[in-house]
Every structure is written in structure tokens, then in C-alpha cells.
N, C-alpha and C positions, 0 to 999 in steps of 0.2 A: 685461353687464347693460344697457348703453345700447343695444346692438344689438337686444336682445329688445324693449325698449320702443319702438323705432322700427318693428319688424316688425309689432306689433299694429295700429297705425293703418293700415299698408299693407294688411294682410289684410282689415281692415274696409272699406277703400276698394274692394278687389276684390269683396267680397260685394255692396256697394252697386251696383257696375257690373253684376254678374250679374242682380241684381233689376231694375235699370233695363232691361236687355236683354230679360228675360222680359216685362216690362210693355209694351215696344215691340212685341214679337211678338203679344201678346194684342190690343193696340190695332189692329194691322194686320189681324188676322183679323176683328175686328169690323167694321172699315171695309170689308173685302172682302165680308162678308156683307150689309152695308147696301147696298152698290153692287149686289149681285146682286138684292136685293129690289126695288130701284128699277128695275132693268133688265128684270125679268120682266113687269110690266104694260106697259112700253113695247114689248116684243117682241110681246105679245099684241095690242097696239093698232095693229099695222102696218096701214096703209091698204091696202085691196084694190086701190086704183088704182095701187099701186107694183109693176109687173110684175117689175122686176129683183130685188126682194127675194123675191118669191114663187118666182121661177125658182131663186134660190140655195137656198131651202128645199127645193125639189123635188130639186135636185141632191144635197143632203145626204141626203135620204131614199133616193134611188137608190143612193147610195154605201153606205148601211147595208144595203140589200137585197142588193147585190152581195157585200158582206162575208159576209152570212148564207149566200148561195148558195155562196160559196167554202168556208165551213165544212162545208156539207153534202157538197160534193164531196170534201173531205179525208177525211170519214168513210168514203166509199166505198173509199178507198185506205189505210185504216187498217192498220197492221202487224198481221198475224194473231196474232202473239205477245202483242199487247196485249189480245186478247180472252180474258177469263177466265170465259166462260160455262161453268158446270159441265156435264160430259159424263156420260152414263149409264155405270154400271160394265160394262166389257166381259165380266166373268165369267172362268171358268177356261179358256175356249177349247175345251172338249170338245164334240164333235158332239151336238146335241140329238136326233138320230135315229141309229139304228144303221147304220154304214157297211158296205158289202160288203167282203169280204176275198179277197185272192189268197194262197194258201197255198204254201209251199215250204220246203225244208230247205237250210241253209247248205252250200254246196259246200266240201269240205275242201281244194280246191286254191286257194281264195281266202282266203289268210291275211293278205294285205296289201291296202290300198285300191287300189293300182295294178293289182292282178290282177283286180279285180271287173268283171263284166259289167254290163249295164244293170239287170237285175233286182236284183242284189245292191247296186248303187250306189243304187238307188231306196230300198232299205231303210235304207241309211246316211243318205240324205236325210231319210227319215221320222224317224230318230233325231235329226237336227239340228233338225228342225221341233219335235220334242217339247221339246228343250232351250230353244228360243226361246219356246215357249209357257209353260214354267215360269218363265223369266226375266221375261217380260212380267207374269206374276202378281205377282212380287216387286216390280217397279218400280211397278205400279199400287197395291199396298199402301202403298208409301212415299209416293206422291203423295197418297193419301187421308189419310195421317197428318199431312201438312203443310198440309192444306186446299187442295190444288191439283188438284182433280178435273178441272179444265179440261185438264190435261196427261195424262189417261188415254190409254193406248196400246191401239188396237184389236187383238183377237186375229185370227190367220189361220185360214183354212179348210184345215187340213192335208190331209184326204182329197181335196179339190178340186185342190190343188197336185200331189199324186201322180197323180191322174187326168189332169190336163193333160199331164204328162210322158209317161204311157203312150200317150195319144192321139197326141202328137207322134212318139213312137218308132214307133208302128204305121204312120204315114204312109210311112216309109222305114226298114225295119229295118236295112239295111246302112249307111245314111248317118247317120241320126239316132240317134247313140249317146251315152248319158249314162253313161260307164263310168270305170273307174279311170284309163285313159290320158288321158281328157279332163281329169279332176281334177288329174292329175299334171303335164300339160304346158300346160293352158289358162292364158292370161294372166288375172290377177285381174279386171281391169275387164271383159274379155270374159265371164268366168264370171258376174259379177254382173249386167251389163247385158243381155247377149244370151242367156244361158242361164237363170239362175234367175229373173230379173225378167221377161223376155219370154216364155219358155215356161211358167213357173209362174204367170204373170199376177199378180205381186206388185210393190209399189212398191220403188224402189231402196233405201230405208232398211232395210226388213225383209230384202230380198235380200242386202244386205251382211252382216247379222247371221247369216243362214242360211249363207252361204258361210264365214264365220269359224268357226261351230260345226262345219260339215262338215269343214273343212280341219284344224282344230286340236283340237277337243274330242271328236268322235266317234271311237271306236276299235272294232275288230273284237274282240268278246269271245270269243276262241278257246275258252276252257274251258267257258263257258256254252252257246254256240251249237253246239258240236260234241261235247258229252258224249253218252254213250249211256245210255238211248235218246235219240237226237237230237231236240231240241225242234222243233216246227213254227213257222216264221216266218210272219208275216202282214203283207201290205201293205194298209192301209185305203184304200178308194177309194169313189167314188160310182158305182154301177151296173156294176162290173166284178168278176168272180170268177176271171178268168184273164188272164194277161199279154198273150196274143195272141188275136185274134178267132177264128182257126182252131184254137186250142189245145184239146185235149180235157180235160175234167175227168172224174172217176170216174163220175158219173151218166150221162155220155154214152157210156161204154165198152160195146163189144159183148162177147160171150163170148170171142172170139179176143183182144180187148184185155185182159180180166181175166186170162186164162191167161198172156199175155205179161207182165203185171205180176208174176205169181207167179214166172215163170221167169227174168226179167231184173232183178229188184230186190227184191221183197217177201220171198221166202224167204231170200235171201242176207242181207237186213237182220235178219231174225229170228234166224238162226244167229249173226250177228255180235253181236247184242245179248245172246245167251245164252252166249257163249264163255267168259266169265270167271266164270260161276256155279259154285259148288262142286258142285252136283248138276245133271246134265243134265235138261231138261224131259222129261216123259213122251212128248210128241209126237215128239221126236227119237229116241226109242227104238223107235218103230214102224218095222218094216222097210219101206224104200222109201216113206217117208211123203210126200216131195215129189212123186213121180210120182202117188201116190194122190190127193193134193189136186188136182192138175191134172186128173186124170181125172174127179174128182167135179164140178169146175167145168164141164167140157165136157158131162158126162152130164146135169147138172141145169140147164144153160143159165143159169149165174150171170152175168148182166149187171151192169154197174155200177149201174144203177137198182135192181136187186133187192137188191144188197148195201147200198146207201145207205138205202133205204126199208123193207127187210124187217125183221121182228122178229128181234132178235139171238139170243134164247134158243132158240127152236125151230130157227133156222138152224144155230146152234152144235151143238145136240144131233144134228141130222141128219148133220152132217159127222163128228162123233165116232162115231156108229153105223156110218158107212161105212168109217171108218179101222179101228176095232177095237171092235165092239159090246160094251157093258157096261163099258168102261174109262172111269170118271168122271174119272180123273186127266188126261185129254186136254183137259178144258175150258179150262184156263189157256192151253195152247199154241194151241188153235184160236182162242180169243178174241184172242190176241196177233197171229195172222196177219191176222184181220179188221181189228183196230185199225190195224195197220201199213199195210194196203191203203188204209184210209180216210184216213190221214194222209200217204201218200207223195206225191211230186211226180210225178203221173201223166204229164205231158207229157215230162218228162226220161226216164223209164223207157221209154216207148213209142218215143221217138227212139232210145234205145240199142238197143232190140229191133229196130227197123227197120234200123239200120246193121248189126247182127250178122247178120240174115237176108240182107241184101244182100251182105255179104261172103261168107257161106256159099254163096249162089247163084252168085257169081262163081267161087268155088273149085270148085264142082261143074262149072261150064261149062268151066273150064280142064282138069279131069280128063277130061271127055268128049271134048275136042279132042285130048288126048294119046292 
């Protein structure tokens, strides 16, 4: 009890000291304010005849200006990541104009990436570019959702990247190869820096993403790409409809070329497509139908331009009448032949025909020598 009674006066004494301290601080502040008020007129009343004081003031002003200039210089070297200026939405990355296409069919010998030639590897590259495009859309949607449109990622011009690679390949077809062997054995940084970035003309960041998608995520879809009837694959480019400048397309084919297409590829593809059908097509029941088709093409001068731009219905009817007049069941088979010719890989079949004819000629020469 005695201790409690002694504690009360002690606490009251502490409170009094705190109040005194607050009062002292308040008094000091007032005194400082009064001193500043008195000093202001005195500073304004500095005699112009005192050059030292004016010089000091000038130096102070120069110092402030230097500081201001320094701030301006710092702004020039501002961290770009600090800039949160909103960017326009890059969109979905699809071309605003229709690109040109290089058509081909997937080679059944290229079941693995390491077996691919440049044409097939460029198609896989196009698949990787499409994956990057879709991923970029997802990331930009996220940035928009958190109010960070300043972090929008620009979309790539996919057809231009493919075109860049084709142009590079055409400069030296033997040396400039973007094939499975390069992907399989090429060192990662070389592939990103010297191949995808430099040849494709893309920055290193996107080039890294493209390489990763191509190496890990893109697969050869054996079932889809090689099913019968085999689908047509397309490389989207700007200004190119064929892989090589000297390569023929159907519209450029002569009569001899279209006959070679029939003999060395198209007719065989038609037979292969129909082999598992329960009922044989009427066209294949016509005696010697393949020879008759070839004879018709020769007699009627069926050039590639005529096949591509001619009216299908009267063309089909004329071929039917030549094969077996009045047999309307032939329409499906004849249409199938024309469709197959329009979608075949012309260059590949003509190359095959040329090799076969050269081999046959060499055989004939050997026989004549004997």
C-alpha cells in the first residue's frame, strides 16, 4: 500500500516533465519562426554594393540549375522497365492480307524430325511460329487483365519469317540447309542466334521461344498428315508459290509435263486411294483406262494452264465421253483424277519422271552397246 502511494506522485512528476518538454519544443519552434521572419527582410535588403554576397547568391542559383540539368540527364537514361506508357493491342497476329502458299504433301519417309529436308522442316517451323502466336495472345490477355498494357508483346510476321528462310535457302541450295540434321546436331545458341534470329530476322527473345517450341512442342502428326487421301500441306509466304525459283507449278506445265504427272504419280495415287474401298470405282473398270487418259491428254493438248483455268464440268464430260461414251458413272473417277493432279506436288513428280526417263535411256544405251 505504501509503495502504491509513493508511485502516484512519481507518475505525476513524469507527466509534468513530459508537458514541460512539449512546451519547450513549442517555444523553440516559435523562436525559430520569429528569427526567420526577421532574417527575411534583412536578406532582401542586401546592399547592391556588396559584390561578395551577390556572387554567393549567383553561385547558389547556378548550383540549382546544375541540379535541374542533372535531373534531366537522368531521365534520358531512365530504366525502360520503369516506363508504363500503355501500348496498343498487338491483336491476334494473323496476316491482314492473304499470304501466298507453297503446296506439298508430307513425304512418308520423313517420320522423324531428324529425317526432314528443308521444305518439311520449314513446315515444322511454321507450326512452331503458330504456337508462339497463340501463346503471345494468352500473355497479352493476362497483361491486360492486371492493367499492364505497357507490357504487351508484339506479334511476329510469320509468313515473312518463312519467306526469309526460303530466300536464304535459294542462295545456296547445297550449303544453306535448314533440315533435320541441323536441328538435331546444331548447338542451341547457334540455332537461336545465327539461324532463327539472323536468317528469320527476329529478335533474340522471340527466337528463343521459337527454338523451344520447334525442339520440344512441335511433333510430326503421322496419322493426320499421311492419311488417305493425303492432305495438302501449305507454307504461307509473301510472294512465293513455289519452293525454288526454277520449280514448275501445274499452271506452267506443258502437255508432256501433264502426261508425265499422270504416268509417274497421279494415276498411282488414285489407285492407292481407292484400294481399300469395298467397290471398285467405275473408272478403273474401263479396259486400259490409264493409257486412254494419257492419250486423251496428248490428243487434246491438256496443258497445266488449261487444267487449272478450264471449266471443270465440260472438261470432265469430254474425258468421260472419250473413255466410254454414255457411262455417267465415270464422273466421280474422272473428277478424282483432275483433283489429284491439281493438288499433287508437281515438282517432285516431274523430278521422279526425269530420273526414270534418264535411267531408261541409260539402259537402252547399254543394250545398244552390247
